[in-house]
Structure formats: structure tokens, C-alpha cells
C-alpha positions in Angstrom: 17.0 43.2 -1.0 14.7 45.9 -2.2 15.0 46.7 -5.9 14.6 50.4 -6.8 12.9 50.7 -10.1 12.5 53.8 -12.3 9.4 55.8 -11.3 8.8 57.6 -14.6 9.1 57.0 -18.4 12.0 59.5 -18.5 14.0 57.8 -15.8 13.2 54.4 -17.3 14.6 55.5 -20.7 17.6 57.1 -19.0 18.4 53.7 -17.4 17.8 51.9 -20.7 20.1 54.1 -22.8 22.8 54.6 -20.2 23.0 51.1 -18.6 21.0 48.5 -20.4 21.7 49.1 -24.1 25.5 49.4 -23.7 25.5 46.1 -21.8 23.4 44.5 -24.5 25.7 45.8 -27.1 28.7 44.3 -25.4 27.1 40.9 -25.0 25.9 40.9 -28.7 29.3 41.9 -29.9 30.7 38.8 -28.2 28.2 36.5 -29.7 28.6 38.1 -33.1 32.3 37.2 -33.0 31.4 33.7 -32.0 28.8 33.4 -34.8 31.3 34.7 -37.4 33.6 31.8 -36.4 31.0 29.0 -37.0 32.5 26.5 -39.4 29.3 25.5 -41.2 28.4 28.2 -43.8 24.6 27.8 -43.4 24.6 27.9 -39.6 27.0 30.8 -39.7 24.8 32.7 -42.1 21.7 32.2 -40.0 23.4 33.0 -36.7 24.8 36.3 -38.0 21.5 37.2 -39.7 19.6 36.7 -36.4 21.9 39.0 -34.5 21.9 41.6 -37.3 18.2 41.8 -37.9 16.8 40.9 -34.5 19.0 42.9 -32.2 16.1 44.9 -30.9 14.6 41.7 -29.4 17.5 41.6 -27.0 17.4 45.3 -26.3 13.7 45.2 -25.5 13.9 42.1 -23.4 16.8 43.4 -21.4 14.7 46.1 -19.9 13.6 43.4 -17.4 17.2 43.4 -16.1 16.2 46.4 -14.0 14.2 44.0 -11.8 17.4 42.3 -10.8 18.8 45.2 -8.8 22.5 45.0 -8.3 22.6 41.8 -10.4 21.3 43.5 -13.5 24.4 42.7 -15.5 23.8 39.0 -14.8 20.2 39.4 -16.0 21.3 41.1 -19.2 23.8 38.3 -19.9 21.0 35.7 -19.5 18.4 37.6 -21.5 20.8 38.2 -24.4 22.0 34.6 -24.5 18.4 33.1 -24.2 17.0 35.5 -26.7 19.9 34.9 -29.1 19.1 31.2 -28.9 15.5 32.0 -29.7 16.3 34.2 -32.6 18.9 31.9 -34.0 16.6 28.9 -34.0 13.8 30.9 -35.4 16.0 31.8 -38.4 17.2 28.2 -38.7 13.5 27.0 -38.8 12.2 29.8 -41.0 14.9 29.3 -43.6 15.3 25.7 -42.9 16.9 23.0 -45.1 14.6 20.7 -43.2 10.8 20.6 -42.6 11.0 17.8 -40.1 9.2 18.6 -36.8 11.5 16.2 -34.9 14.4 18.3 -36.1 12.7 21.5 -34.8 11.9 19.8 -31.5 15.5 18.7 -31.0 16.8 22.2 -31.8 14.5 23.7 -29.3 15.6 21.2 -26.6 18.4 23.7 -26.2 15.9 26.2 -24.8 14.7 23.6 -22.3 18.3 22.8 -21.3 19.1 26.5 -21.0 16.5 26.6 -18.1 17.7 23.3 -16.6 21.1 23.7 -14.9 21.5 19.9 -14.4 20.9 19.0 -18.0 23.8 17.9 -20.2 24.3 19.4 -23.7 23.1 17.3 -26.6 23.9 17.4 -30.3 21.0 19.6 -31.2 21.8 19.3 -34.9 21.6 15.5 -35.0 18.6 15.4 -37.3 19.8 17.9 -39.9 22.5 18.1 -42.5 24.3 21.1 -41.0 26.4 20.0 -37.9 29.4 22.0 -37.1 28.7 25.3 -35.2 32.0 25.5 -33.1 30.0 25.0 -29.9 28.1 28.2 -30.5 24.7 26.9 -29.4 26.1 24.8 -26.6 27.9 27.8 -25.2 24.7 30.0 -25.3 23.0 27.2 -23.3 25.9 27.1 -20.8 25.6 30.9 -20.2 21.9 30.6 -19.4 22.5 27.6 -17.2 25.1 29.5 -15.1 22.5 32.1 -14.3 19.7 29.7 -13.5 22.1 27.8 -11.2 22.5 30.8 -8.9 18.8 31.4 -8.4 18.0 30.8 -4.8 14.3 30.2 -5.5 14.7 28.0 -8.6 12.5 25.3 -7.2 9.7 27.8 -6.7 9.9 29.3 -10.2 10.9 26.3 -12.3 7.4 25.1 -13.2 6.4 28.5 -14.4 9.5 28.9 -16.5 9.0 25.5 -18.0 5.3 26.2 -18.7 6.1 29.3 -20.7 9.0 27.7 -22.4 7.0 24.6 -23.3 4.4 26.8 -25.0 7.1 28.7 -26.9 8.8 25.5 -28.1 5.6 23.9 -29.2 4.7 26.9 -31.2 8.0 27.0 -33.0 7.7 23.3 -34.0 4.2 23.6 -35.3 4.6 26.9 -37.2 7.6 25.9 -39.2 6.6 22.5 -40.7 5.2 22.1 -44.2 3.0 25.0 -45.2 -0.1 22.8 -45.8 0.3 21.4 -42.2 0.9 24.5 -40.2 -2.6 25.8 -39.5 -4.1 22.4 -38.7 -1.3 21.6 -36.3 -1.6 24.9 -34.6 -5.4 24.6 -34.3 -5.1 21.0 -32.8 -2.4 22.2 -30.4 -4.6 25.1 -29.4 -7.5 22.7 -28.6 -5.3 20.4 -26.6 -3.9 23.3 -24.5 -7.4 24.6 -23.5 -6.9 27.7 -25.6 -10.6 28.4 -25.6 -10.5 29.1 -21.9 -8.7 32.3 -22.6 -11.4 33.4 -25.1 -8.7 33.8 -27.7 -8.7 32.7 -31.3 -6.1 30.0 -32.1 -3.9 32.5 -33.8 -4.0 34.9 -30.8 -3.2 32.1 -28.5 -0.3 31.1 -30.7 1.0 34.7 -30.7 0.9 34.8 -26.9 3.0 31.6 -26.8 5.6 33.2 -29.0 7.0 35.7 -26.4 9.8 35.3 -24.0 8.9 38.3 -21.8 7.4 36.2 -19.0 10.6 34.2 -18.7 12.8 37.3 -18.6 10.5 38.8 -16.0 10.6 35.8 -13.6 14.4 35.2 -14.0 15.2 38.9 -13.4 12.9 39.1 -10.4 14.6 35.9 -9.0 18.0 37.5 -9.4 16.9 40.6 -7.5 15.1 38.9 -4.6 13.7 35.6 -3.7 10.1 35.4 -5.0 7.7 32.8 -3.8 5.7 30.3 -5.8 2.5 32.4 -5.4 4.3 35.5 -6.8 5.8 33.5 -9.7 2.3 32.2 -10.5 0.9 35.8 -10.5 3.6 36.9 -12.9 3.0 34.0 -15.2 -0.7 34.8 -15.3 0.0 38.5 -15.7 2.1 37.9 -18.8 0.3 35.0 -20.5 -1.7 35.5 -22.5 -2.3 39.2 -22.9 1.0 41.0 -22.3 2.9 38.4 -24.3 0.1 38.2 -26.9 0.2 42.0 -27.4 4.0 41.8 -27.8 4.0 39.3 -30.6 0.9 40.6 -32.4 2.7 44.0 -32.6 5.8 42.2 -33.9 3.7 40.4 -36.5 1.8 43.6 -37.4 4.9 45.6 -38.4 6.4 42.5 -40.3 3.3 41.9 -42.5 4.9 43.0 -45.8 8.2 41.2 -45.1 6.4 38.0 -44.2 4.1 38.2 -47.2 7.2 38.5 -49.4 9.0 35.6 -47.8 5.7 33.5 -47.5 6.2 33.2 -43.7 3.3 32.6 -41.4 1.9 35.8 -40.0 -0.8 35.6 -37.4 -2.2 39.1 -38.3 -3.3 37.6 -41.6 -6.0 35.6 -39.9 -8.1 38.5 -38.6 -11.2 39.0 -40.6 -10.2 42.5 -41.7 -8.4 45.7 -40.5 -11.3 46.7 -38.3 -11.4 43.3 -36.6 -7.7 43.4 -36.0 -7.9 46.8 -34.5 -10.7 45.8 -32.1 -8.7 42.8 -30.9 -5.5 44.8 -30.5 -7.5 47.2 -28.3 -8.8 44.3 -26.3 -5.3 43.0 -25.7 -4.2 46.4 -24.6 -7.0 46.7 -22.1 -6.5 43.3 -20.7 -2.7 43.6 -20.5 -3.1 46.9 -18.7 -5.5 45.4 -16.2 -3.2 42.4 -15.6 -0.2 44.7 -15.1 -2.1 46.5 -12.3 -2.3 43.2 -10.4 1.4 42.6 -10.4 4.1 43.7 -7.9 5.7 46.9 -9.1 2.7 47.5 -11.2 3.8 50.9 -12.5 6.9 49.3 -14.0 4.9 46.7 -15.9 2.4 49.3 -17.1 5.3 51.3 -18.5 6.6 48.1 -20.2 3.2 47.6 -21.8 3.0 51.2 -23.0 6.6 51.0 -24.1 5.9 47.9 -26.3 3.2 49.9 -28.1 5.3 53.0 -28.5 8.3 51.0 -29.6 6.7 48.8 -32.3 4.3 51.5 -33.7 7.3 53.9 -33.9 9.0 51.6 -36.4 9.3 53.0 -39.9 7.7 49.8 -41.2 4.3 50.9 -39.9 4.3 53.9 -42.4 4.3 51.4 -45.3 1.2 49.6 -44.0 -2.2 50.5 -45.3 -4.0 52.1 -42.4 -0.9 52.2 -40.3 -1.2 55.8 -39.2 -4.8 55.4 -38.1 -4.0 52.1 -36.3 -1.1 53.8 -34.5 -3.2 56.8 -33.3 -6.0 54.6 -32.1 -3.8 52.1 -30.2 -1.7 54.8 -28.5 -4.9 56.6 -27.4 -6.3 53.3 -26.0 -3.0 52.6 -24.1 -2.6 56.1 -22.8 -0.1 57.0 -20.0 3.4 57.2 -21.3 2.8 55.6 -24.7 3.1 58.8 -26.6 6.4 59.5 -25.0 7.8 56.1 -25.9 6.4 56.4 -29.4 8.0 59.9 -29.9 11.3 58.6 -28.5 11.3 55.7 -30.9 10.5 57.9 -33.9 13.4 60.2 -32.9 15.7 57.3 -32.6 15.0 56.1 -36.1 15.2 59.6 -37.5 18.6 60.2 -36.0 19.8 56.7 -37.1 18.7 57.5 -40.7 20.5 60.9 -40.6 23.7 59.2 -39.4 23.5 56.6 -42.1 23.0 59.3 -44.8 26.2 61.1 -43.6 28.3 57.9 -43.8 
């Protein structure tokens, strides 16, 4: 089946606003109700907070559902469920009552099981005090498994999904342990995973591991048509490390003040200075752009890359950062293409949102 994709930034945004965002909203409303019914107070708080504050992760990731053609709704359902697991566990670990890496590893086994339709559900809370979530996490895993189960080419894409997921889960374990252990654990992990072969610093490699975009891309493609092993490999290489690294570095960039306040690990803090950070961001943009051009439907992936920059740098948080305006201008110029359009669109979205809030 041939999947017809948007050919311009305007048609892409029309599809996103008219089809994707309403479907994401419907899915998130369902999971929000489920989260509100979680018996344990701490688990309930973190589940609701993750949906409230990280909704845009699901919105952005769900753009890949357009690759699924007529099965785009199924792709949205998977993306929202998988990203909700990711955001929920990130909150649990960030604000954890535990600093046990074994606890974090067990929690993230749920993300492995979500990509493994034959796996049985475990008690992922076994190593922590909080236990009762009313099957919230188990049901999120089940929803993902149902989608994975219907992929005709699962055997061809499984190893690439597991590779990206393995990197993600490792990162989440190492970055949430005791503060005095985090950097050394991440550096050791980077060395063992041949991070130097990518010519990235350990904190850049870590950022690249922290994105779920490659997984969403492969699953959505697999719903839309049967992609072979070689194509899945090309997508994996196309997204890791540069597209995913750009994604997470931008995310960390806009969250610098919040993370500083909460004493959370932020990979942008490890650049030598603002000039160094800007040079490396430009390098990631250039490499992500080149990689996108090697992929099937390259124009779509180029728009995604440009959309990431426009979306994140259009966030009001950037205006509070020292040098934020100059950084925005330089990165948008480097990215080119439709980046200005996506940036303007995002700024308008936040402006209208602020006006609506002031009227209410």
C-alpha cells in the first residue's frame, strides 16, 4: 500500500491540527481518567503530572502516524501509549522515593515488554514502596503489544526497535541514580557502547539515546507497509544519533532553568560555554539534515527535523534564557527550509493560548 504523505509544511500542519492532534487528545483524555483512578497517591500524582506537563511529547511523536496511511489511528494509539509510559516513568524516576538502579531497570522492563507481544506483564513496582496503580502501567503495555502484534514485518524490525529501546532504558537507569554516581555511570556506559565512534561527547550520545522518535518512525512505517530489514536499518541509522540527539538537546535547552531549579541532570550544562553549545547544535542540525536526505520519503523527514527546531525554539521558555534570541535566529537560519514557518506557527499557538487563558 502506498502511503501518501503531505508535500508541504502547510499541508503537514493541516493534517496535524485536523487529524493527529484531535486523536492524541482523545487518547490522552482516556489515560488521564485512568491515571486519576490510580489508588496509590504518589503513583497517581506522577501519572497525572506526566500527562499534564508532557502532553506535547505525544503530540510531536504522533506526527509519525502519518507514515501509517489508513492505519494512522492505530499508530497514534501506540505512540500515545508508549510515550505515556516513557513520560510516566521519567517522572517516577525524577521524583523518585527510590534511588535504586535495579528499581529503575524493573520499571523500564515495561517498555521492553511493550515492544514484545509475547511477554507477560510483571509487577514493575516490585522493588519500590508504591505498588497499587490499578493496572495503569500494565494496560499501557497491553495497548502497545496489540499494535506490535499486528505488524506483518515484526521479525524484520524487532532488532532495531530493541536496539533503540535498549539505549533509552539504559540512559534512564543511569541518569536517575544518586547524584554523585550519575556522570561516572553515563561515561562508563558511553565507553562500553562505542560512543566515540559517533564522534560525540558522552552527554551528546546520552541525549541521542533519550529520544523515542526512531521507534515511532519504524512502527508507523510498519503499519503503513511492510518494510524490509535493510530499510529498518537505514531508518535506525538515520535517526540515531543525530535526529534523536537534536530532538533531546533542544528539549534540554528549553528546560535549563527548570532543571537547574529542580537539580535535575541537564546535558546542555556540560557544554564548555554558549558558543560551544551553539556550534554543536549547528553540527547536529547539519548531520540530521544529511541523514534525512538518505531516508525514504526524505522530504517528510526533512520537515520533521525543521519542525523540531521551530517547535522547541518557539516555546516561551526560550525567551527567558540568556542568549535565547540569538540562538534561535542562528539555528533557524542553519536549518533553513520550512523552519521559519514552523517557528512562527508555534509562536502564534502560544500567543493564542495565552490570550484564551487571560480571558478565562
